[in-house]
MARKOLMAR-633800 format. One record per residue: y, x, z of N, C-alpha, C, CB in turn. Coordinates in steps of 0.02 Angstrom, whole numbers, plus 50000, padded with zeros to 5 digits. Each point is the difference from the previous one (the first is absolute). Glycine has a CB too. Layout:
N
YXZYXZYXZYXZ/...
***
This chain:
358
499405004350000500604995750000500625004450000499384990850062/501065008049890500625003849997500514996950047499775003549882/500505000350163500464997450050500715001949981499125000850090/501314994249903500695001149983500424998550061499804997149879/500645007350139500424999050059500734999249979499195006750072/501154988849961500704998749984500455002950054499674989549939/500925012650041500475002750049500354994550039500185009949926/499664983850055500344994450034499614997250059500524997249891/498975006550132499614997750057500454999150061498975005849955/500964988350077500394998650059499615002250062500574990349943/499735013550098499655002050062500525001650053499015004549935/500834993650125500425001850058499605005250040500594988550004/499625017749992499605005450029499914999250075500415007549910/500044988750122499944999250072499614993750019501085006050012/498674990449935499644993850014499385001350042500434995249893/499455000350154499425000350044499654993349998500555008750074/498814990949938499575005750017499735003449938499704994350106/500065011749903499655003549947499344996549988500565011050031/499314987149907499364996749983499545005349972500574988949977/498935012850062499535005349982499304997250010500815009350034/498914987849913499374996350009499644999149933500494994150099/498855005449902499644998149940500084992549987499165009450018/500904988749920500034992949981499374998349961501275000249996/498384994650027499394997949966500154997049932499474998050111/500075002949843500054996749934499304998749975501105005649974/498864990949969499364999149968499755006649970500304988149976/499115011649993499725005949969500445002849945498884995750027/500995010449953500465003649955500054996849931499725010350061/499844985249921500044996749935500344993350003498965005949968/501304992250091500304993450009500765000349990499084997050079/501194997249905500724999449993500365001250066499834991849907/499845006350148500295001250066500115007450014499464989650040/500055014549940500075007250010500575002949958498775000750025/501294996949913500545002449956500684998450030499254998549900/500824995450126500644998150032500125004350062499884988249957/499595012950082500075003950061500225007149985499124993150054/500605009849893500195006949981500725000349978498815002349967/501404992949992500695000149976500494999550058499624994849892/500245000750155500454999150058500005006350043499784987649998/499625015150016499975005950044500315006149967498964995450050/500985005349884500305005749967500765000250009499074999749916/501234994450084500734999650010500175000750074500104992749899/499535003950145500155000650071499965007250024499554988450017/499985015349956499905006950024500545004949975498794997550003/501675000249954500575004249983500564999350051499704998949879/500224996350167500514998650050499845003850064500214988749950/500305013650086499885004250059499694996450059500965006649964/499054986750036499744996350057499324996749986501184998050035/498485004349913499344997249983499505005649987500554989849953/498855009250071499445004449984499374995749999500565010350052/499334986349891499444995349996499495002649951500764990550029/498625007549982499465001549954499644993549984499865011850046/499744988249902499634994149980499265001050017500834997549906/498904997650127499305000250022499624994649962500325004450116/499384997349825499664994949961499324998050030500585004449899/499334989150109499364997350025499804994549951500265002850123/499184998249843499814995549945499864992950023499545009949942/500114989250113499804993450022500564996650040498815003750003/501394990449975500584996750029499884997750072500334996549885/499065001350131499874997850068500095005550052499214991849953/500435013950040500105005650046500725002650000498815003049982/501514996949960500705002349996500454995750044499805004249883/500124989350112500414995450040499835000750074500064992149903/499305008950112499805000850070500285006450030498964993749975/501125011649986500305006250024500724998750022499265006849924/501104989050038500684998250019500004996050065500345000149879/499234995050125499994995650058499795003750064499744990549924/499825014450068499755003750059500505005150025498854998349958/501685003150003500495005050020499845007049975500224993150099/499235007549861499835006549972500535002349950498784997550017/501564997849951500565001449956500554995050014499245004749911/501394997350077500574995750017500234995549943500345008750081/499524993549857500244996349942499454999849947501195003550024/498834991249936499514999349947500324996849939499074998950086/500825004049856500164996749937499354996749979500935008449966/499024985150050499374996449999500004994449948499855002750121/499614993349882499914994449954499884993650039499545007749913/500164987250055499944993550032499474999750054500384995149894/499245010250116499545000350056500404999150066499215007649935/501424994350063500434999450059500094992750020500595010549967/499434985049985500054992950017499384997750038500724998049899/498695004350078499384998150035499995002950071499404999649889/500905006450119500045003050067500454995950045499815011349950/500744986350024500454995850039499654993550021500995004949940/498614992450015499714993350011499335000150036500584996549898/499105009450108499345000250029499474997249953500524999050112/499525002849825499554997549948499565005649973500834991149970/498615007149999499545004749969499795005450049500534997749888/499595008750094499795005550044500375000250066499745006449898/500804989850108500384999950062499824994050045500935005949940/498544990550040499744994650041499405002650040500394991349916/499705014550115499485003250039500235000850071499585006149899/499954994250150500205000550070500465005950016498934994650027/500995011049936500405005950014500665000249960498945006050025/501214988649939500614999949961500414993750015499435006649909/500594988650046500374993950012500715000349972499324998350101/501074996449907500694999649975500435005550031499874987649983/500665014349982500415005650023500744998849987499045007749979/501374996450053500734999549994500275004949949500064996450118/499735002849820500285004349947500734998249986498855001149950/501515003950025500704998849980500125003349932500374999650122/499974996649836500195002349933500675003850005499394990349945/500655015250019500645003749996500344998249933499555009550073/500094991649873500234998149934499394998749957501075006850011/499024989749934499464999149952500265001049930499414992150078/500135009449876500195001249931499784994249956499925012450018/500514985449938499834995049950500025003449931500464990550072/499035008049888499965003149934499724994949951499845011550050/499894990949894499714995649950499264998850013500845004049916/498954997050147499314999050020499824992649993500085009850080/499384988849883499794993149988499254999450008500974998249922/498814996650113499294998450007499844993749961499965005550113/499464994549855499794994149964499254999150004500975001349923/498784993650045499294998749998499784999549927500034994050112/499555010849867499724999949932499404995450000500415011949976/499594983149980499454995249995499695000749930500554992050082/498805009349916499665001049936500024993549959499265008850052/500894991949883500034994149957499304997049990501005004849942/498484999450060499334997449990499734996450062499805009249918/500594990650136499804996350060500114992549991500275010050070/500094988249875500184993049986500524997350049498874998449952/501405005850091500554997950044500655000349961499395004150103/501014990749903500644999749966500595001450047499504991849920/500375007650146500525001150049499675001750067500794992049941/499615009350109499755001650066499564994550029501025006850018/499164987049969499614994450030499314999549970501074994050020/498805009449925499334999949969499535005350028500534995749897/499685007850157499585005350028499454997350045500985007649994/499014986050019499474997250041499325001649969500784990750039/498785012250001499335001849976499965006549962499794988049995/500785015249992500005006249962499825005950045500864995349921/498975010450047499795006050036500615004250017498884999949940/501255000950125500605003350025499805006050044500644989049997/499675016949993499805005950038500315000350070499875006049893/499734996450154500235001850067499885007550006499754988350051/500805015549960499955007350001499895002450072500755000949897/498705002450114499845002250068500535004750027498784998749974/501504999650084500495004350033500704999849971499075007150028/501054988849920500664999749967500384993950025499545005949897/500744994650163500344994350030500554997149957499735004850110/500694999549862500574997649963499794996449936500675009350046/498844993449918499754996749940499684993350016499825011349947/499774988650106499664993950018500494994750025498995006750029/501534995450007500514995350022500374997149941500125006450108/500034997949842500344997549940499574995049963500625010949992/498744990750001499554995349965499944993550039499365009749952/500614990750114499984994050041500634995849990499285006050084/501294997449913500634996549989500024996749932500575008250074/499154995049875499984997149933499564993749999500185011449950/499264988950086499574994250005500374994350036498985007450001/501394994350051500404995050035500504996749953499875006450108/500434997649849500484997349951499664994649958500625011149996/498754990149987499624995349959499704994350040499745009349924/500364990850143499724994850042499265001150013500844992349956/498935014050040499305001750008499895004750059499834998549877/499555002350144499815004950050499385003649976500514993150093/499265011849947499445004149978499354996149996500575009850052/499374984749985499394996049997499944996249934500054998950124/500515000749839499994996249937499945004449939500694991550056/499215015049954499885004649944499375004150015501255000749974/498525003049976499445004650010500285006850023499294993949912/500615007750150500285006150029499525005849989500634993350087/499575011749872499585005749985500325006350031499594994649893/500035008950149500275005850036499915006349959499754994450110/500785009649887499995006549966500205005550049500284994549889/499455011550103500155005450047500715002849992498805002849999/501524996149944500675002649989500344996449942499645011150046/501014990149947500374996649947499795002449930500964998850079/498915007749914499795002549935499354996849978500575010950025/498974988150022499374996849984500114992749979499415007650082/501084989149951500164993149981500304999749930500184997150121/500245007949862500285000349933499455000749947501055005250048/498464999049968499425000849955499624993449995499915012350030/500024984450028499674993550000500354994949957499605002550114/501064997649886500394995549957499875001649927500884998950089/499145007549893499895002049931499304998249976500815009350016/498704990850030499314998549982499824992650008499715011550034/500804984349977499924992850004499594997850061500094999649876/499955004350178499654998150061500434995450044499385010949996/501284989649996500474995850037500504997049951499865007050106/500494987949916500434996349954500755001150010499124991649997/501085011550059500715001250013500085005950046500264987849985/500315015750011500115005750043500755001050011498945005449958/501244996450104500705001550016500205006449964499904994350114/500695005849858500235005849962500745001150012499114997949912/501105008350089500715001750001500235001049928499925005350115/500574990949864500225000249930500395006349984500054987750002/500025016950046500395006049988499575006350000500974994450053/498395005049958499575005950008499575001249938499994998050122/499785008349869499585001649942499384995749995500425011650008/499304986250049499404995849997500124993649961499645004850110/500984992549894500154994049962500015001649925500674995650096/499615010149886500005002249930499285000849975501115005750016/498474997450026499305000949981499654993349990499995010850062/500194984449982499704993349994500224996749935499994998950125/500645002049857500254997249937499655003049939501104998150055/498715008249950499675003449944499254998649998500875008950006/498874988050048499294998750004499784994649950500045003350120/499314995649878499714995449951499974992850025499345009449957/500844989550106499964993250027500694996850005498975003350065/501194992049892500664996950001500124996250065499964999049875/500665001050148500184996550061500714997449995499225007250067/500974988649980500704997950005500205000750073499894992049902/500765008450110500275000650068500184993150026500435011549976/499304986950083500164993650031500744999550013498864999650053/501414994349940500724999050009500144997450070500124997749877/500285006150160500204998050068500734997649998499185008350053/500944986749908500674997649990500314997550065499714997049882/500905005150131500334998350063500174992650005500465011550003/499514984949941500144992850001499434996050031500705001549898/498715001750110499434996650031500065000650076499265002549899/501184993550129500195000750070499414999250048501124995649968/498464999450021499454998850046499505005749997500144987649985/499725014949954499535005549992500275006350035499604995249891/501055006050101500305005950033500004999250076500725001849899/499364992150125499994998850072499305001450027500914991349989/498585006849974499315001550021499885007550002499624989249950/500625014349998499885007249998500385003650055499834999249876/500794999050135500415003450050499804998350071500935000149918/498704994450092499754998550066499485005250021500224987849982/499465015349969499525005350014500315006949993499084992549961/501335008549988500305006549986500754999349991498935003949945/501444995250111500724998749995500415005849973499854992450094/499845013549901500355005849974500065000049924499585006350098/500074989249867500024999849927500614996149976498755000749997/501525001449946500584996849970499884999649925500775004350091/499524990649876499924999549927500405005349964499814987750011/499935014749932500365004849959499834998549927499995008850092/500514991549865499894998449929499955006449959500604989250014/499015010349932499935005649954499934997049930499455007650087/501124991949878500004996649936499864992650009499625010649944/499864986950022499824993050006499494998750055500244998949879/499565006450156499494999350051500315000850070499135004449920/500624991750128500245000750069499425001850045500924991749979/499145014050056499505002350047500285000050070499475006849911/500274997750131500235000550069500185007350015499294990050034/501095010950018500195006750020500125000150076500525002349886/499555003650140500235001150068500315006950004499094992350048/501345009050001500305006750004499475005350012501054995050044/499055010749925499545005750008500345006249971498954992549994/501055013050042499735001150068500474997350055499415010249956/500324989950105500384998050060500085006050045499564988149992/501045013050033500125005250050499984996650068500705007249920/498804994750121499864996450062500005004750060499344991849936/500785005250122499905003350063499784994650050500895009049975/499144992450089499824995050050500614998150041498825004650006/501124990150033500574997650039500215005050054499614988449979/499955016350038500165004850053500415005949974498954996750057/501135004049878500395005549973500734999450020499195000949903/501145004750111500705000050023500474997349946499745009850073/500744986149949500494997249954500395005449964500094990050074/500125015249963500415005249970499635003649944500585001550110/498784999749899499605003449949499954995849937499355005850090/500504987849919499924995549942500664998849965499034994550057/501505004749982500674999249970500175006049957500374993150098/499515012849928500155006249965499605000649935500275005550110/499084992749894499575000449941500214995049947499065003850073/501094990149947500214994749954500655002049965499444991350071/501035010949967500665001949973499935005949951500554996050107/499055008949911499945006049958499664998549934499965007050103/499504989049899499674998249938500484996049956498884999950058/501474995349971500464995849962500575004149969499724990550076/500565014149961500575003749975499805005649952500584997450106/498785004149891499765005149953499534997249947500115008250092/499924985249899499544996949953500125002249928499934990250077/500705011149906500155002349932499635006549984501124994450006/498875010050043499655006449991499244998949997500935005950060/498824989649981499284998449999499794997349932500034997750123/500404998149847499834997149935500045005149944500414989150041/499935016649970499995005349950499295003049995501225002650022/498434997350034499305002450001499534994449976500275007950096/499854986049928499574994449985500434993949983499095004550078/501024994349857500464994649980499854993250030500145006249896/499224991850112499874993350026500084999750076499234998049905/501005007350126500164999750072500634996050013499455011150015/500884986749932500594995750009499834993650037500485004849895/498874993450106499794994050034500095000350075499204998449911/500965007650117500145000750072500724998150017499145009050005/501274989649945500714998650012500094994350050500275004049883/500254996550157500114995050052500094993049970500535008850071/499734990849868500114993449969499344996649981501095004149957/498364999750043499354997349982499594997950062500015007149897/500244994350163499624998450060499964992550010500355010950051/499064986649966499894992950011500004998750075499334998949893/501214998150132500084998950071499654993650024501085006249994/498554990549961499634994050019499275000849980501034992949988/498715013250021499315001449982499554999150062500375008149910/499044995150093499494998250049499915005050056499444994149910/500895011750086499955005050054500715001250026498965005649948/501154994250118500685000950025500245007249991499794991050083/500865009749909500315006649993500075003250069500624996249896/499385010450104500135003750062500744999250017499065008349976/501084991350088500694998950022500465005749980499574993550095/500155012649896500415005649976500224999049928499415007550079/500144989749880500184998449930500504994349999498865003849960/501044991350083500474994350004500695002650017499074992250035/500975012650009500655002950018500375002749939499545002850113/500095000649843500325002749940500194994349952499335010650012/500244984449980500164994449955500614996250026498784999049968/501295000450097500604996850029500625004349986499294994750089/500625011749916500575004649989500284999549930499505007750084/500064991349866500254999749931500114992749978499395010749976/500544984550070500204993149988499524995849959501115004350007/498244997249995499534996049961499514996050043500095008549909/499984992050157499564996350046500364993750022499445010850039/500244983449950500324993650014499704996650062500244998849877/500094995750144499734996150055499324997049981501184997350039/498745000849897499374997349977499455005350003500624992049925/499565014250058499515005550004499795001150072500505005349898/499984994350148499855001150071499554994450027501095006050014/499044987849964499594994450023499285000949975501014992449999/498915009849939499335001249972499665005750037500384995849888/500005009450125499745005850038499754997850068500805007549939/499584988550097499814997750067499354995949997501214999850034/498734996149913499404995849993499395004349987500704990649957/499375014650002499445004549985499775003850062500425001249883/500055001250156499825003650061499674995450050500955008049982/499314985950024499684995150045499284998649977501134994850025/498775004749910499334998849973499545005950016500494992949908/499755013250082499615005950016499784999950074500625006549912/499864992050131499855000150072499474994750018501175004050022/498884990249946499504994750013499315002249977500894991349986/499065012049956499355002349976499725005550045500354997149883/500065007550138499775005450043499744997250067500835008049946/499544987250083499774996950062499374995949989501194999650040/498784996949903499414996049985499375004349995500734991849939/499355014150032499425004549993499775002450069500405003649886/500074998050157499835002150068499654994350038500985008050001/499284985949991499694994250033499304998849974501134994950015/498785005949920499344999049969499505005150026500564995349898/499655011050105499555005350024499814998950074500515007949917/499954989250121499864999050071499444995050012501205002650023/498634993649925499474995150006499315003149986500814991149966/499185015650022499385003649986499594996849944499995003650119/500314995849821499644996949945499405004149978501084995049963/498445001850006499405003249975500195004949945499294989950030/500545016549975500175004949949499764998149930499975008650088/499464987849909499724998249935500424994949963498875002450046/501494993449991500414994849969500745001150013499044992050012/501145014050010500685001450022500514998249946499575009150074/500344993549865500494999049947500084992649982499735011449957/499714985150036500034993049981500354995950054498945001349934/500884999850129500304996250054500735001850010498894999450054/501285007049936500705002050005500424996449947499665011250047/500084988349892500384996649947500144992850018499475007649915/500044989050116500104993150021500534999550055498804997449969/501155007150080500485000150055500705001649974499095003650079/500955001249875500645002049969500324994149965499575011749986/500054984549975500274994349964500274994750048499195002249907/500464996850148500234995150050500685002150028498814997250028/501275009249986500645002550028500564999249949499385008150072/500484993549865500514999449948500184992849986499595010649950/499914985050051500134992949991500444997350056498914998749940/500975003750121500404998050058500725002449992498985000350072/501105005849902500665002749988500384995949948499585011450030/500064986649917500324996249946500234993150024499295006049918/500384991450133500184993350025500595000050047498814997049987/501395009150035500565000350049500674998749967499335008150069/
***
């Protein structure tokens, strides 16, 4: 990677505290790692920063390292939402819901869609009933996305043929060999191009934002998803990567990090043009993970934090606290380890339903 440095870097040499820490990221072939490197390359030209990138390929362990305090910051993905909610790998006795905090997030041309084989005779999402759908072992984010897509169609896993694959690449091969009828795909990655060049014709399911009821069903399961258009097709998206920490991180440290990234974003984009998605004007203050109070301090300082944003923030933190307490209450009942996850999900839903009724 060629690193270009600008003489316009903003830095206050007396700024405190000195941030000297490894920052977690995805594996070296991920977009998260590329963003982490671009940001760290610029931060490390400043006298008050000494950061390194610690790539960890598996998103679950990476997020757990942040939560355990082994690392203070993470440029992470949507596994963080599952960590906040106590879902999937975080629905275990030694984990559970957590007090994650968002510092900033990046928005780009990242798009998710569902490729449906034309020879499946399905004409739309609602025709997937009875079709062969892949479940990827250990791939929480992919499986959650597929579940959300089924919800959009008014379906669940009991209404399709669920075929388990050991990995996404194997599922892609399965699609090409006509073993399955649909597969989640990112419209921006080489795998999508390879799929287009393959011998099995497909179409992309339309997640048109005008389908209010369908979107309500999908967002009830995956509230982090948002509609995104690409020409005549409408898919879904979510911010990625996410710069995260925990609620215990010092306000001064997070404020300093938020301010420095924001004021040096022009230089960061000289290294990585699509890093412009970190701009403060792109931050979604009504998303699903609360911001750290140190980041909020900076957003207030530059005049972009509103009363509505604060009300949403307060509601998210209250929700986090209810889930964390609910998990502790559930564990105190000494649930059967064999049915722990299933029973926790039921208990969790009851607590959230109670919250919604208040």
